[in-house]
C-alpha positions as MATLAB code, in Angstrom:
seq = 'MPQSADQLFVRSHVARDLLQNAALFKTDKLVVWEYVSNGLQYVDVGTNPVVRVALDSKKKRMTVVDNGRGMDWSGLRNFFVMHGENVDRKQGRPGRGRFGTGKSAAFGIADRLQITTVREGKRSKVELSRADIAKMSSEDPIPVRRLEREVAVSGPNGTVIEIDGIHLRSVDQAGIIKYIERHLAHWSKNATVFVNNHECEYAEPPVLRQKTFRPGEPQKDFLGDVELTIKVSKVPLEEDFRGVSIYSNGIWHETTLAGNEGREMAQYLFGEINVPKLDDDQFPIPPFDASRSMRLNPSNEVVQAIYAFVGQAIDEVRRELVAEEKHRKAGEIAKKLAKEASEIAKVINEDFNDFRQRVAKARAKVLGGTDSHESEREGSEGGEEDLLFGNEEPADKVTETGDPGPRVPNPGPDIPPDITAEPRLLNPQVEPAGPEAEKQGRQVTKESKQPTPRGGFQVKFDNMGNESHRASYVRDERTIYINLEHPQLTAARGLGSIDQPAFRRLAYEVAFAEYAVALASELAARDEYIDPSDPIVDIRETLNRIARKAASLYVE';
ca = [
     -63.645   66.872   25.649;
     -66.157   69.558   24.407;
     -64.398   72.472   22.611;
     -65.265   75.941   23.831;
     -65.399   78.658   21.138;
     -62.998   80.659   23.339;
     -60.391   77.861   23.395;
     -57.535   77.664   21.057;
     -55.963   74.230   19.931;
     -52.773   73.324   18.118;
     -53.737   71.417   15.126;
     -52.072   69.691   12.218;
     -52.972   69.230    8.559;
     -52.054   65.575    8.321;
     -51.558   65.298    4.567;
     -49.304   68.292    4.462;
     -47.385   67.078    7.521;
     -46.737   63.660    5.939;
     -45.507   65.179    2.606;
     -43.440   67.731    4.242;
     -41.693   64.939    6.277;
     -41.476   62.943    3.183;
     -39.441   65.725    1.558;
     -36.716   65.102    3.995;
     -36.165   61.726    2.197;
     -35.040   63.117   -1.027;
     -32.778   60.335   -2.301;
     -33.168   56.574   -3.066;
     -30.405   55.759   -0.617;
     -32.102   57.525    2.337;
     -35.447   55.847    1.491;
     -33.841   52.233    1.206;
     -31.847   52.609    4.369;
     -34.961   53.887    6.479;
     -36.660   50.533    5.736;
     -33.607   48.351    5.849;
     -32.701   49.769    9.305;
     -36.237   48.979   10.560;
     -35.739   45.400    9.370;
     -32.361   45.223   11.204;
     -33.457   46.674   14.430;
     -37.066   45.307   15.081;
     -36.321   41.547   15.295;
     -37.355   38.843   17.682;
     -34.912   37.756   20.427;
     -32.333   35.370   19.106;
     -32.982   36.136   15.317;
     -30.033   37.317   13.200;
     -31.594   39.915   10.923;
     -31.531   39.410    7.271;
     -32.924   42.108    4.767;
     -33.079   41.651    1.028;
     -33.541   44.707   -1.271;
     -34.720   44.375   -4.842;
     -34.166   47.268   -7.156;
     -35.748   47.690  -10.546;
     -34.949   50.860  -12.408;
     -36.890   50.025  -15.461;
     -40.137   49.459  -13.547;
     -39.443   52.289  -11.161;
     -39.935   50.165   -8.061;
     -38.050   48.804   -5.117;
     -38.889   46.072   -2.506;
     -37.418   45.604    0.941;
     -37.924   42.251    2.574;
     -36.914   41.384    6.181;
     -37.228   38.658    8.779;
     -37.957   41.037   11.543;
     -40.710   40.495   14.183;
     -43.459   41.982   12.001;
     -46.507   43.927   13.064;
     -49.985   42.901   14.221;
     -52.976   45.172   13.440;
     -52.308   47.331   16.598;
     -48.632   47.704   15.408;
     -49.733   48.839   12.059;
     -52.009   51.306   13.612;
     -49.189   52.855   15.631;
     -46.895   52.721   12.609;
     -48.994   55.172   10.708;
     -49.150   57.554   13.666;
     -47.235   60.654   12.568;
     -44.704   61.605   15.355;
     -46.069   59.032   17.480;
     -43.999   57.661   20.463;
     -41.775   54.867   19.596;
     -42.924   51.712   21.427;
     -39.414   50.331   21.911;
     -38.134   53.532   23.346;
     -41.151   53.897   25.645;
     -40.241   50.350   26.948;
     -36.655   51.463   27.560;
     -35.038   50.026   24.438;
     -33.116   53.018   22.796;
     -32.794   52.819   18.947;
     -33.081   54.931   15.754;
     -36.744   55.539   16.091;
     -37.529   58.898   17.760;
     -39.760   61.115   15.477;
     -42.222   58.743   13.920;
     -41.564   59.994   10.375;
     -40.058   56.951    8.713;
     -43.534   55.873    7.278;
     -43.449   58.877    5.018;
     -39.929   58.057    3.586;
     -41.436   56.275    0.342;
     -43.273   59.394   -0.744;
     -39.972   61.377   -0.853;
     -39.377   59.739   -4.211;
     -42.337   57.656   -5.202;
     -46.178   57.568   -5.409;
     -47.182   54.203   -3.735;
     -46.259   52.309   -0.522;
     -47.460   48.836    0.259;
     -46.828   46.974    3.468;
     -47.270   43.260    3.982;
     -46.469   42.098    7.452;
     -46.670   38.811    9.373;
     -46.777   38.560   13.208;
     -47.346   35.373   15.154;
     -49.098   33.586   12.182;
     -51.298   36.509   11.116;
     -50.724   38.537    7.894;
     -51.910   42.000    7.256;
     -51.435   44.077    4.041;
     -52.178   47.775    3.626;
     -51.441   50.427    0.969;
     -51.161   54.158    0.793;
     -50.665   56.251   -2.184;
     -49.716   59.996   -2.989;
     -53.089   60.353   -4.591;
     -54.849   59.322   -1.441;
     -52.793   61.866    0.446;
     -53.391   64.639   -2.144;
     -57.129   64.212   -1.942;
     -57.082   65.344    1.762;
     -57.874   69.118    2.087;
     -58.713   69.201    5.772;
     -57.215   68.221    9.177;
     -58.958   64.736    8.872;
     -56.742   61.668    9.184;
     -55.681   60.009    5.912;
     -57.365   56.677    5.234;
     -54.919   53.721    4.723;
     -56.313   51.112    2.292;
     -56.810   47.844    3.944;
     -56.011   44.854    1.660;
     -55.823   42.158    4.370;
     -56.274   42.155    8.094;
     -54.646   39.337   10.225;
     -55.301   36.515    7.786;
     -54.002   33.146    9.245;
     -50.849   31.998    7.570;
     -47.986   29.505    8.407;
     -45.107   31.578    7.390;
     -42.410   33.144    9.722;
     -42.510   36.615   11.074;
     -41.396   39.433    8.714;
     -42.328   42.552    6.614;
     -42.320   43.303    2.936;
     -42.136   46.963    1.857;
     -43.100   47.692   -1.807;
     -42.473   51.184   -3.231;
     -43.800   51.962   -6.764;
     -43.937   54.887   -9.085;
     -40.464   56.134   -8.351;
     -39.867   59.566   -9.787;
     -36.111   59.315  -10.096;
     -34.537   59.019  -13.552;
     -32.899   55.816  -12.375;
     -32.213   54.012   -9.101;
     -28.709   54.217   -8.070;
     -27.793   50.618   -7.109;
     -24.067   51.281   -6.544;
     -24.823   54.363   -4.485;
     -27.376   52.455   -2.314;
     -24.914   49.681   -1.727;
     -22.134   51.994   -0.704;
     -24.488   53.833    1.579;
     -25.781   50.678    3.289;
     -22.242   49.381    3.740;
     -21.238   52.696    5.222;
     -24.041   52.272    7.762;
     -23.267   48.565    8.399;
     -19.935   49.777    9.665;
     -21.869   50.943   12.786;
     -24.272   47.903   13.059;
     -23.914   44.554   14.835;
     -21.852   42.010   13.041;
     -24.762   39.635   12.724;
     -26.664   41.804   10.350;
     -26.960   40.617    6.714;
     -28.202   42.837    3.897;
     -28.457   41.880    0.221;
     -29.076   44.362   -2.634;
     -30.182   42.481   -5.699;
     -27.424   39.826   -5.875;
     -24.836   41.742   -3.856;
     -24.159   41.040   -0.165;
     -23.419   44.273    1.528;
     -20.199   44.059    3.697;
     -18.183   46.737    5.306;
     -14.366   46.285    5.398;
     -12.378   48.466    7.713;
      -9.425   50.277    6.237;
      -6.064   48.784    7.227;
      -4.951   50.462   10.311;
      -1.416   51.690   10.754;
      -1.975   52.396   14.552;
      -4.537   53.853   16.958;
      -4.732   56.189   19.980;
      -7.326   56.638   22.721;
      -8.295   59.759   24.628;
     -10.499   60.499   27.681;
     -12.004   63.952   28.394;
     -10.587   66.102   31.150;
     -12.401   68.804   33.116;
     -14.772   70.419   32.318;
     -15.487   68.367   29.211;
     -16.001   65.314   31.383;
     -19.011   67.100   33.112;
     -20.765   67.315   29.634;
     -19.632   64.061   28.033;
     -19.263   61.577   31.041;
     -16.386   59.244   31.382;
     -16.112   58.291   27.584;
     -13.395   56.949   25.424;
     -12.400   58.338   22.016;
     -10.426   56.081   19.651;
      -8.652   57.696   16.695;
      -7.208   55.346   13.992;
      -4.531   56.029   11.548;
      -5.470   54.388    8.098;
      -2.762   53.120    5.791;
      -4.755   54.397    2.821;
      -6.264   57.724    2.180;
      -9.978   57.581    3.082;
     -12.869   58.561    0.822;
     -14.485   61.777    2.225;
     -17.500   59.989    3.668;
     -15.209   57.719    5.736;
     -13.105   60.233    7.324;
     -13.523   61.527   10.909;
     -14.848   60.128   14.249;
     -18.258   58.459   14.233;
     -20.362   59.717   17.168;
     -22.569   57.141   18.813;
     -25.085   57.164   21.598;
     -26.021   53.738   23.186;
     -24.809   52.075   19.900;
     -26.757   54.336   17.526;
     -24.617   56.189   15.015;
     -25.399   60.002   14.696;
     -22.611   61.656   12.794;
     -19.080   61.284   11.536;
     -16.993   64.452   11.754;
     -13.426   65.804   11.609;
     -14.575   68.543   13.910;
     -12.934   71.531   12.251;
      -9.958   69.579   10.693;
     -11.651   69.109    7.295;
      -9.252   69.756    4.386;
      -6.250   69.907    6.705;
      -3.055   68.026    5.759;
      -3.183   64.245    6.629;
      -6.734   64.458    7.912;
      -7.674   62.068    5.053;
      -5.953   59.287    7.025;
      -7.986   59.546   10.258;
     -11.065   57.831   11.500;
     -12.370   56.494   14.754;
     -15.420   56.426   17.206;
     -16.795   57.709   20.433;
     -19.983   56.610   22.344;
     -21.648   59.401   24.338;
     -24.770   57.985   26.068;
     -25.706   61.445   27.316;
     -26.790   62.367   23.661;
     -29.930   60.134   24.208;
     -31.196   62.310   27.058;
     -34.638   63.730   26.085;
     -34.372   66.609   28.484;
     -32.306   68.997   26.533;
     -33.880   72.535   25.988;
     -32.076   72.348   22.657;
     -32.130   68.806   21.192;
     -28.923   67.245   19.811;
     -30.698   65.905   16.673;
     -33.803   66.423   14.566;
     -36.072   64.383   12.421;
     -34.269   64.942    9.122;
     -32.007   61.778    9.204;
     -29.261   64.070    8.000;
     -26.476   62.301   10.027;
     -25.762   65.700   11.504;
     -25.849   66.723   15.136;
     -27.117   70.154   16.346;
     -24.171   72.386   17.022;
     -26.334   74.524   19.327;
     -26.640   71.636   21.900;
     -24.209   71.936   24.781;
     -23.125   68.311   24.650;
     -22.642   68.358   20.897;
     -20.415   71.474   21.357;
     -18.360   69.648   23.876;
     -17.945   66.560   21.664;
     -16.760   68.802   18.758;
     -14.267   70.463   21.031;
     -12.935   67.192   22.436;
     -12.851   65.304   19.151;
     -11.331   68.249   17.228;
      -8.377   68.601   19.653;
      -7.665   64.912   19.616;
      -7.782   64.656   15.794;
      -5.503   67.677   15.461;
      -3.027   66.272   17.852;
      -2.767   62.876   15.841;
      -2.804   64.848   12.455;
       0.142   66.947   13.507;
       2.074   63.775   14.444;
       1.444   62.434   10.958;
       2.367   65.703    9.319;
       5.733   65.604   11.031;
       6.333   62.016   10.062;
       5.447   62.663    6.470;
       7.954   65.636    6.174;
      10.573   63.393    7.607;
       9.702   60.635    5.045;
       9.695   63.076    2.166;
      13.194   64.171    3.032;
      14.558   60.685    2.206;
      16.311   59.880   -1.126;
      13.903   57.145   -2.067;
      10.852   59.453   -1.465;
      12.419   62.072   -3.680;
      12.819   59.422   -6.520;
       9.261   58.370   -6.100;
       8.039   61.927   -6.217;
       9.918   62.474   -9.423;
       8.574   59.352  -11.048;
       5.002   60.283   -9.895;
       5.413   63.696  -11.449;
       6.435   62.116  -14.738;
       3.315   59.944  -14.705;
       1.115   62.809  -13.768;
       2.421   64.826  -16.578;
       1.370   62.237  -19.216;
      -2.008   61.789  -17.473;
      -2.771   65.476  -17.483;
      -1.681   65.888  -21.016;
      -4.330   63.431  -21.995;
      -6.871   64.962  -19.506;
      -6.489   68.333  -21.087;
      -6.761   66.959  -24.581;
      -9.938   65.099  -23.543;
     -11.586   68.147  -22.019;
     -10.909   70.315  -25.016;
     -12.212   67.627  -27.482;
     -15.391   67.258  -25.454;
     -15.864   70.956  -24.985;
     -15.423   71.599  -28.766;
     -17.846   68.819  -29.622;
     -20.476   70.261  -27.338;
     -19.984   73.745  -28.756;
     -20.681   72.377  -32.154;
     -23.847   70.552  -31.089;
     -25.126   73.434  -29.093;
     -24.088   76.085  -31.729;
     -22.189   78.018  -29.108;
     -18.753   78.977  -28.060;
     -16.006   76.568  -26.644;
     -17.339   75.785  -23.305;
     -13.906   74.540  -22.240;
     -12.488   78.145  -22.519;
     -15.581   79.472  -20.649;
     -15.051   77.034  -17.880;
     -11.350   77.895  -17.638;
     -12.086   81.709  -17.668;
     -14.919   81.344  -15.139;
     -12.864   79.210  -12.702;
     -10.207   81.886  -11.987;
     -12.250   83.950   -9.559;
     -13.254   81.090   -7.247;
     -15.758   78.225   -7.198;
     -19.461   78.605   -7.351;
     -21.476   78.104   -4.179;
     -25.250   77.938   -3.597;
     -26.563   80.038   -0.756;
     -30.275   80.742    0.560;
     -31.914   83.239   -1.611;
     -34.713   83.551   -4.267;
     -32.995   83.151   -7.662;
     -32.215   79.351   -8.137;
     -34.333   76.244   -7.619;
     -33.063   74.717   -4.417;
     -34.175   72.333   -1.552;
     -33.526   73.310    2.148;
     -31.062   70.937    3.796;
     -31.479   72.510    7.315;
     -33.048   75.513    8.828;
     -30.214   76.015   11.272;
     -27.581   77.453    8.998;
     -23.895   76.632    8.626;
     -22.237   75.838   11.988;
     -19.034   77.485   10.550;
     -15.405   76.049   10.975;
     -14.450   75.646   14.529;
     -11.177   76.742   16.252;
      -9.417   73.311   16.468;
      -7.658   74.135   19.848;
      -9.556   76.832   21.778;
      -7.678   78.238   24.691;
      -8.912   78.364   28.260;
     -10.681   81.580   27.634;
     -12.357   80.682   24.418;
     -15.665   78.829   24.303;
     -15.463   75.334   22.801;
     -17.892   76.073   19.986;
     -16.176   79.425   18.674;
     -15.914   79.577   14.988;
     -12.847   80.620   13.036;
     -14.915   82.551   10.614;
     -18.491   84.184   10.883;
     -21.078   81.501   10.472;
     -23.899   81.609    7.953;
     -27.111   82.002    9.885;
     -29.534   81.504    6.867;
     -30.854   77.947    6.071;
     -28.517   75.747    4.077;
     -29.717   74.637    0.569;
     -28.720   72.325   -2.244;
     -29.468   72.446   -5.980;
     -32.864   71.027   -7.014;
     -34.835   70.335  -10.173;
     -36.478   73.154  -12.262;
     -39.769   72.538  -10.492;
     -38.535   73.223   -7.043;
     -39.019   76.389   -5.245;
     -36.537   79.286   -5.927;
     -34.848   79.606   -2.610;
     -31.161   79.645   -3.534;
     -28.654   81.996   -5.102;
     -25.292   81.419   -6.820;
     -22.299   83.230   -5.457;
     -18.531   83.050   -6.181;
     -16.428   82.073   -3.104;
     -12.807   82.281   -2.573;
     -11.710   78.914   -1.333;
      -8.646   78.633    0.839;
      -8.200   75.104   -0.604;
      -9.819   75.191   -3.969;
     -11.042   71.871   -5.522;
      -8.312   70.804   -8.036;
      -9.409   71.638  -11.521;
      -6.161   71.754  -13.483;
      -5.580   67.928  -13.560;
      -4.676   64.853  -11.627;
      -1.864   64.235   -9.057;
      -0.043   60.928   -8.602;
       1.563   59.802   -5.322;
       3.286   56.681   -4.003;
       2.233   55.560   -0.559;
       2.440   52.517    1.788;
      -1.100   51.359    1.980;
      -0.722   47.870    3.241;
      -0.578   44.389    1.272;
      -4.313   43.926    1.617;
      -5.298   47.119   -0.073;
      -5.814   47.591   -3.898;
      -2.822   48.361   -6.224;
      -4.058   52.016   -6.402;
      -6.768   54.264   -5.051;
      -8.406   57.364   -6.456;
      -9.399   60.112   -3.974;
     -11.880   62.306   -5.814;
     -11.984   65.439   -3.789;
      -8.060   65.629   -4.030;
      -8.139   64.420   -7.654;
      -5.133   62.230   -6.585;
      -4.099   58.694   -7.617;
      -2.301   56.861   -4.888;
      -0.135   53.888   -5.862;
       0.235   51.189   -3.177;
       3.974   50.384   -2.656;
       3.083   47.472   -0.435;
       0.744   45.658   -2.908;
       2.234   42.246   -3.544;
       2.621   42.691   -7.247;
       4.461   46.096   -6.869;
       6.527   44.553   -4.075;
       7.514   41.557   -6.311;
       8.333   43.816   -9.204;
      10.657   45.940   -7.031;
      12.294   42.808   -5.563;
      15.366   43.439   -3.494;
      16.461   46.193   -5.796;
      15.630   49.896   -5.853;
      12.689   51.713   -7.446;
      14.841   52.172  -10.490;
      14.114   48.633  -11.568;
      12.544   48.745  -15.142;
       9.976   46.062  -14.083;
       8.791   48.228  -11.201;
       8.650   51.421  -13.003;
       6.732   49.879  -15.943;
       4.266   48.249  -13.474;
       3.789   51.611  -11.699;
       2.853   53.277  -15.051;
       0.283   50.518  -15.933;
      -1.275   50.726  -12.410;
      -1.496   54.546  -12.555;
      -2.975   54.696  -16.038;
      -5.548   51.947  -15.300;
      -6.580   53.871  -12.230;
      -6.722   57.093  -14.191;
      -9.110   55.531  -16.796;
     -11.421   54.431  -14.023;
     -11.101   57.744  -12.315;
     -11.986   59.801  -15.459;
     -15.044   57.601  -16.019;
     -16.164   58.128  -12.310;
     -15.668   62.023  -12.875;
     -17.923   61.730  -15.879;
     -20.397   59.659  -14.116;
     -20.493   62.061  -11.180;
     -21.642   64.666  -13.779;
     -24.394   62.424  -15.113;
     -22.636   62.179  -18.430;
     -23.735   58.518  -18.990;
     -26.952   57.131  -20.148;
     -26.355   53.590  -21.106;
     -24.546   51.186  -18.519;
     -22.021   50.303  -21.337;
     -20.862   53.867  -21.775;
     -18.123   53.825  -18.964;
     -16.689   50.668  -20.139;
     -16.196   52.125  -23.722;
     -14.638   55.285  -22.163;
     -12.276   53.156  -19.902;
     -11.134   51.208  -23.029;
     -10.616   54.221  -25.122;
      -8.661   56.016  -22.234;
      -6.265   53.097  -21.743;
      -5.591   53.115  -25.489;
      -4.853   56.889  -25.640;
      -2.788   56.997  -22.497;
      -0.772   53.889  -23.652;
       0.199   55.694  -26.873;
       1.068   58.923  -25.033;
       3.278   57.127  -22.428;
       5.324   55.072  -25.028;
       8.328   57.182  -24.297;
       8.318   56.218  -20.601;
       8.962   52.617  -21.427;
      12.211   53.353  -23.330;
      15.429   52.492  -21.299;
];
C-alpha cells in the first residue's frame, strides 16, 4: 500500500526489539529451558519426546538436541518472525508459545545461535550472531545466514540448537538440572531430558495427606468449576517447591503460596489447580507477559480470583498443621528431641561462628582492612539490605508492574480479594546486575518481620517418611531437619526410647554431615568457590572440626 506523507505508522527497530527481548533470558537456566521445552512440545503424533543437552563451560557453549517434528524452510521463516502468531495456537492447540520471543533467548547470554533442523527428509541449517544484529541501524529486517536449505537426508525429524560465545563465567549444570526437573514436574510423564550424562527426573515429595477445594460464589464466576488440590508433604520443601502450581490447559504458569509466604508450616504445602480461563485472549489486562518469569499478572481479574481462592485454602490447611504441631510439641518425646536438637545446634553454631571469624580475619589481612565479620555483625542489626528501583546501583529490571504486595489471606465479604496487607510498591522491581549494567537500583535497609536467620543454624527432628533422606537442609530457614523415619535411624532407635546411645550418636553424625554440606552450599551460593574440588575440601575439613568439638556428646 502506498504510504501517504500524512499517514503515521507504528514501526519497530528489529535489532533493538530482538536484543531487548533477549535480555529477558538472563540466566543459562532460562535459555536452556526455552529450547528444551520446544523440543518437548513440538513433536510428531505418537513420538515420545527426548531432549539431550550438552553443556561445556570451558568452551562456553551448549547444545540442545531433540527428536521433535523439526521445521521445513517455511517453518524456519515463521520461527524468525518476532512476535509472530504461534502456528499451533492458531490451529487450536494451546501451548507455551504465545509471544514469539523464544528465538531471541540465546542472545540473552551468548553471541551465536545455529539451528540445524530436519523435517520429512530435508535438512536446513541457519545461523545468527550478535555481530549481525549489532550491524543493523535501521528498521530493516535482520538477515539470517543460510548454511543449508532443505538438503535431502535419510535421518529422522529433529532439531539441533547450538549456542556459542557464552558470556557467563561458568555454566551452572546443577542449577540447570534442578530447573529442568522442577519444570518436568508439570510435564507429561513420557518426556525424557538428559543434561550431559544425567537423566532429569522429578520425584514428588512424600505426601502425608491431601485435601481438595472447589470455588463458591462469586469466585466460580471468574474461575469456572475448577478443583484445587493441596498436599501436605512429610518433609519441609525447598522454597521453589512450596505452594500451588497454577495451570491453564496443562501449561504451568506460576507456583504461589498466595500471601502465606513465610508463615508457620507453609513450607510443607504444595498442590495444583488448572484454570482454563487463563488462556482466554480477550482480557483487557492479560494474565501473563512475554518475560517467562513464571509469574502471573496480579492486575488481571481471573488472577486476583485465583490468588484469593488459593490463599484461603492454603491458610485453612496451614492452620490445621499449626494446631497439630503444637499438640505434638507438647508431648514428652518431642520435648526430649527438642533438647537433643538444641545440644547438637549448640556445637554446630560454635563451629559456625569460629569459621566465620576465621574467614573474616583472613580477608581483612588480605585486603588490608578491618575485620569484615565485625562490620557484618554491626550492619545486620538494623535490618537486611533490599534493592529498590532508583539510579544509584547497577541493576536489571525484573518487571515493570511493581510489587503486588502481600495479600490479606482471608478477605471478608466487604474486602476485595486482591487487597494487600501493606502498601504495594508501584515502581518496577529490580535485581542486582554486573557493573556494566545501567544504574537503576538503590540499596535500602528494610525491617523484616521475619528476618533471614543470620546468627546460626537450627536443628529439628521430624517424621519425613522412610523414602526421604536421613536429613534435609532448608536454606531460607537455615535449619537442618533429621528424619526420624529413615530406616537407619529407626533401626538405631529400635523398640527403645530416643535415649538409646546408638540412636543419639547416629543423630549427631547425621546432623554434622548435613551441616558440612550445608556450609559448603552457603559458600557456593556466595560464589566463594572457583575450583570444583573446593567444596569437597571444605566438607572434609568441616567434618573433622565438628567431630573434635562434639567429642563430649559421645560420653555416656
